[in-house]
N, C-alpha and C positions, 0 to 999 in steps of 0.2 A: 628256400635258401639255395642259391646258385653256387656251384662248386667250381673253383678255378682249377684247371688241369695243370699240375705242376711239371715244369720242364727244368730239371735241376742242372745247374752249372757248377763246375768245380771251382771252389774258392782258391784264388791264387794270391798268396801273400807276397808283396814286393818288398824285398829287403835290400834297399839300395842306400848306400852311404851309411852303413851301420856304424854306430859308435858304442863301444863297450862302456857301460855306465855304472854298473854296480855288481856286487856279489855278496852273498851272505852264507855263512856256514860256521861249523865249529872250528875251522882253521882258515886263517886269512890267505887271500890270494891277491896278486897285484891287480889293482883296478885302474891304473893309469891316472890321468889328470882328473880333477874334480869337474863335475858337470852340473847342469841345471836341473836334471831329473834323476833321482837316485832310487833304484828299486832294490830292495833287500829281502831275501827269504829269511824269515825269523823262526820258522818252525815247520816240522813235517809230522803229519798224523796218518797212521795206517788205520784203515777201516775195513774190517773183515766182511765178507759177504753175509747178507741177511735176507733170505728169500721172503720172509714174512713182511719185512719192511720195504720190499721192492728193490733191494740192493743185490743184484744177481752176480756180482763179481767183487773181488777185493778192490780196494780203492786207496789212492794216496791223495791227501789234501795238503796244501801248503798255506802258510800264513805269510803274507807279504806286507812290507812297509814301503809305501810309495811317497817319496818326498818331492815336493814341488818347490824349487829354488828360484823360479822365474817370477816376474812381476805381473803375471796374468794367471787367472784361473785355468786349470786344465780339465778338459772334458773327457779325454781318452788318451791312453798310451798304448802303442802297438810295438811288439818286439818279439824276441826269441829268448827263451830260457835254456841255457846250457847247463847240464848237470854232470859233474865230474866226480870220480871216486877219490879215495885217499891218495892215490898215486897220479892224479891228474889225467887219468884216462876217461874219455867221454863215455857216459852211460847213455844219455838221451839228449836230444835237442828238440824242443817243442815250441810251437807258436804260443804266445802267452800275451793276451791283451787285457787291458784294464779299462772297463767302461761301466756306465750305469751310475757312477757317483762322481761328483765334481771334486777336484782336489784344489782347495783354495791356494792362492799365492802365499809363498813362504810358510807352508804348513805341510803336515803329513797325513796320510790316510792308511789305516790298517784294513787289509782285505783278507778274508778268511775262507771264502767259499769257492776257491779255484782248485781243481784237482784233476785227476785222470783215473779212469778205470784200468785195472791191471789185467792184461791178457796172460793167462798162465802158461801159454805156449811160447812166449817171447822171453828170452833170457834177460834182455835189457830191462823189461818190466819187473821181472822177479828180483833182479839185482837192486833196482831202485826201491822196491818194497822192503827188501830184507836189510839193506844198509841202514845203520843208525844215522840220525841227522848230523851228529857231530863228526861223522866220517865222510860227509858229502861236502862238495863245494858247488856253489851256484853262481852263475855269471849271466847277467841279463844284458842283451844288446837291443837298443832301441832303434826302431826303423821309422817311426813317425809319432809325433805328438800333435793332438788336436786341441786347440785352445777354445774356451767357451765363446769368445767373441767371433770365432770362425763359424759358429753354428747358429748365428742369428738368421733372420729371414734373408733369403737369397742363396743359402747353401743347403737348406734342409728340405724335408719332405714336401711342404706345401708350396715350395717355390722352384723346385728343380725338375718338375715334370716337363716333358717335351711340349713345347708350344709351337704350333705352326700357324700359318695365316688362315687355316681352315677350321681348326678346332684345338682346344686345349684340354688335357686330361690331368687333373690335379688330385693327389691323394690327400685327404683332409683329416683322416683319423684311423686308428688301429685299435681293435678291441680283442682281447684274449678271452676265450671261453673254455673253461675246463670241461673234462668229460662228465657227462651226466646221463647215466643209463636210463633214468626215468623219462628223460626228454628225448631218448633215442640217439643221443650223441655219445658214441663209443670211443672217441678219442678227442684230444684237445682240438680246438678250432681257432683260427684267426680270421676275424672279419675286418675288411677294409672299407672305408667310406671314401667316395669319390665325388668330385664336382666336374661336370663336363660342360664346356662352353662352346657354343656354335658361333663362329665368326663368318660363316658363309651367308649368302643372300637367299638361301633356301633351307627348308627344314631337313634335319638329319634323322634318319630312322635307326641307324646302327653304326657302331664303330668297332673295328677289329684291330687287335694289336697285341703286343707283348709287354708285360710289366717286368722291369728289371728292379731288383731290390738289392741294395748295397748297404754295407755298414758305414759308420762314420768316417772310416779311412778310405772309402771308395772301393773296397774289395767286394766282389760279387758274393751275395749269399745264395740267391736263387733267381730263376727266371720262370715266368708263368704266362701261358696264354691267357689273355684277359679281354673279353669282348663285352660290349655294352649294347643290349637290345631290350625291347619291351617298353621303352619310353621314347617318344618323339622329342628331339631337342630343337626347339624353335629357333629360327634365324635370329642372330644377335641375342640369344637367351642362354640360360644355363639350366641344367637338371642335375639333381643329386642321386647317387646310387649308394645304398648302404647295405645291400643284401648279398654282396659277393664274398664268399667264404673260402677258406683254405684249410683242408684237413691236415693236421700235424702228425707225422710219423715219428714217434719218440725215439726210434732207432736210427734216425738219420740226423747227423750233426747239423746240416743246413736247416732242417725244419726246426730243431730245438733252438738254434741260434736266432732264427727269425721270431720264434715265439717269445723268447726271453728278452730280446732287445726292446728298449723303449722306443716309442714312435719318434720322439725327437732325436734319437740317435741313429735313425735310418734315413737313407737317401732312396727316393723312388724316381725312376725314369720310365717313361712310356714311349714305346716305339710303335707308331701307328702304321698299320699295313693296309687298311682299307676303310672306306666310308660308303655306306648305302644311304642315298638321299630318299626323301619321302616320295619323290616322283619315280622311284625305281632305278635311278641311275647308280651304277657302281663305279667307284673310283679307287684304284689300287696304287700303292706306293712301293 
């Protein structure tokens, strides 16, 4: 199993043209005009730390109702959740995205597994944890909506890889592997399958480059050095690689997001930096 050396990039969330679309709490707040996507917080649950269960800090989880009033199925909603106290003072503002489940047109979806770990040394976290749900106000600002028809072939993983006149690198699959001490795997792994096509008039011995992995909104998750060696790619032919793996550090948000996202909700781009041909010639870009 080959291991991809991870070069982590900071995820930047673009919040342009934000529209306030919904709020939910024990006390009403002004939501402005009706919109086509309504996100409401319907409950707050406190979870105390439990070392035996692998919960090493207190946690707050929210229940959301996401309503789709459009005439198209929604694949994902990206936005910011603002949490206010009883006196309208902001407690926290956090990035809050809804992916993994399709929201059909003119229907609603209940989501219950989104939350945040509480840092005991942060007053804002403690205040959120200790405040009763009915004494909080929630306001969700949407930054982007991805519709299901925007994720057909042409915009997702197997069609968005960089293609040059020399070679094409396409990601064809993603497999999650949980930790297995008996198999010598001491942390979760993600394995990616690739198809490499050679469009040159000579055989290729190796390709060097960087794999960029993004979420469905186009935000960077991580970047990793990713080279293809060990197989000759014949002229005008293709070769599959399925033994490239990525070790997941569960304490890094970028890693866990990559692990948890479905393959069809990811965008892969490959930036080629070099090709070694079978005759020994090296070409760099």
